N, C-alpha and C positions, 0 to 999 in steps of 0.2 A: 489622893491622900493614902489610899491603901497601898499603892506601889512605892511611893517615896517617903511617906511618913510625915510630910510637912508640905506647906504651900505658902503662897504669898498673896495677900489681898491688894489689889491695885486700885488706888483712888485717882481716877483720871477725870477731870471735870473742866468746865468752862466757867467764865465769870464775865458779867456784863461790863466790867471796868477794864477789861484787857482782851486783846485779840489772840492771846497766847493760850495754849492748852495748859492747864495746871496739873502737875503731877504731885498729888498730895502725899506727904510723908510726915506730917505733924511738925515740920520745921518751917517757920515763917520767913518771908523774905527779909524782914528786919533782923532776924537771927544771922543771916549770911553777911549782913553789913554792920553788925554790932561792934566787932573788934576791928581796929584799923591795922594793927601790926599782924603780919601774916601768921607767925607762930602762935600768937595768942588766939587768933581767929580759928586756926585749925584745932587747937585744944578745946575751945569753946564748942565748935561744931561737933567734935568727936563726943563730947558730953551730951549734946543734944541728940546726936545719932543714937546713943544708947537708950534714949527715951522715945525714939521715933518708931514709925511702922517698919523701918528698915533694920531694927535692932538685931533681929536674928541673923540677917545677912552680915551685919557689921561685926557680930560676935565671932564670926569665922575669920575675920581679918585681924591680923596682929599689928600691922604697921599703920601708922597714922595716914600715910599717903594712900594706902589701899582703901582706907575708910573714906577718904575724900573723893576717891574715884567713884564710889557708890553714889555720892551726891551730885558731883559736878563733872566727873571725868568721862572717859569713853566707855565706862561700864555702867553709866547711869541711864535710866530710862529716858530722861529728858534729852540726853545727848543722842541716843538712838532715834528718837522722834525728830530732833533737829536735823539729823543727817538725812532723814527721809523727807525733809522739807516742811515739817510741822513745827511751827514756832511754839516752844514749850518753856515752862518755868518750873522749878529752878533749872537753869541751864547755862549755856555758854555766854549769855548776854550779861550776866551779873558783873557789876563794875570791877570787883576784886577777884574774879574767877581765876585769872592767871596766877595771882599771888597765892591763892589757896591751894592750887595744885602743884606748885613748885616748892 
């Protein structure tokens, strides 16, 4: 903190109802599936992102697609964990993931 002036708290936990590692960001799975139309879903998630534990990172991103990358793309913690063979959520397995990132 003294060197960089800021930090990020990571909430990484398990759950007895899933074999996936949960990356907590204060956005629920149902939020990712709330809107069916891709543009509406991205707008909704950008609003949720502003209230999430990723909000300070999201504030640095101006484009909607860059904000979605924090949650679901190759800049997300869940993606990095998946790439290392650790099944994680939210991550690439979400049913509408491809639509949200495109």
